[in-house]
N, C-alpha and C positions, 0 to 999 in steps of 0.2 A: 519359560512360562509366557503365555500370551497376555495381552492386556486385560482380558476378561478373567484370567486366573483359571481357565479350564484346560490347560495343557498346551501342547504344541499346536501351532497354526497349520502345520502341514500334515497332521495325522489323518484327518478326514479326507482331504483330496488324495492322499496316497492310498488309503483304503479303497476309495472310489476307483482309482486307476487300476488297482489290483483286481477288483471285481470285474471291471470292464474288460481287462485283458483276458482273465481266466474264462469268464462266462461268455464273453463276446466271441472268443475263438471257438468255444464249444458250440455256441449258437450257429456260427458260420459253418462248422463241419456238419452238424445235424441238419440244418436247413438245406445245405448243398446235397446231402445224402437223400433227403426226402424229395427234393425237386428233381434230382437226376433220376431217381427211381420213377417219378411220375412222368417226366417228359422224355426219358431215355427210351431206348429200344425195348426194355422190359426183359431182356434176356438174363440180366444179372440178378434180378429180383422177381422171380416168377410168382411168388405168393404175396408180395407187397409188404413184407415185414419192414423193410427199410423205409418205406413210405409211412407206415403207421408209427413205428417207434421213432423214426427221425423227426416226424412232425411233433409227436408228444414231447420228446426231449428238447427240441428246438423251442417250443413254446415256453417250457420252464426256464431254460437258459436265457432266452430272450427277455423274459420278465425280470430276472435278476439283473441282467444287463441294463434294461431300461430304468430300473430303480437305482442302479449304481452310477449312471451317467450324471445325474444332478449333484452327486457328492463331489465331483471334480470341480465344480464351479464355486464361486464365492457365495456366502449365505444370501447376499442380495439378489443374485441371479438364479438361485436354485429353483424357485417356483416356476420361472420361465423355462428353465432347462427340463424340469420335471414334466411340464405340459408338452413340450416338444418331443421328449423321448417317449412319453406315453402315447401320443398320437402316432408317432412312427412305429412303435411296437404294435399298436392295434391294427395299423395298415398291413404290416408284414404278417401278423397273426391271421388276419382275415384272408390274405393270399394263401398262406400255408393250409388253413382249414378248407378253403375252397379247392385247393389242389388235392387234398385228401378225399373230400366228399365227391368230387367229380371223377375220380379214378375208376 
């Protein structure tokens, strides 16, 4: 038991690490798929489905990753980590949406 009586101190950071690993790797795969479809030769994805669905799934997985990152930090640092991860997510999301709309 922790000092505040709310369970183990390592459960929330472990859950955050699990979220970041699972959804972060999915985000990396989908974002890579979308961007390689957009900036690649175009021979592998003639209709643009990898770009469309890769962007859509990358945005969802990236949001879960951005919300999971602050859970890794101590409660005192979570607000700062949340702000940083949200700003990073918004920057990457803007780039992905821009790549989708300019194709």
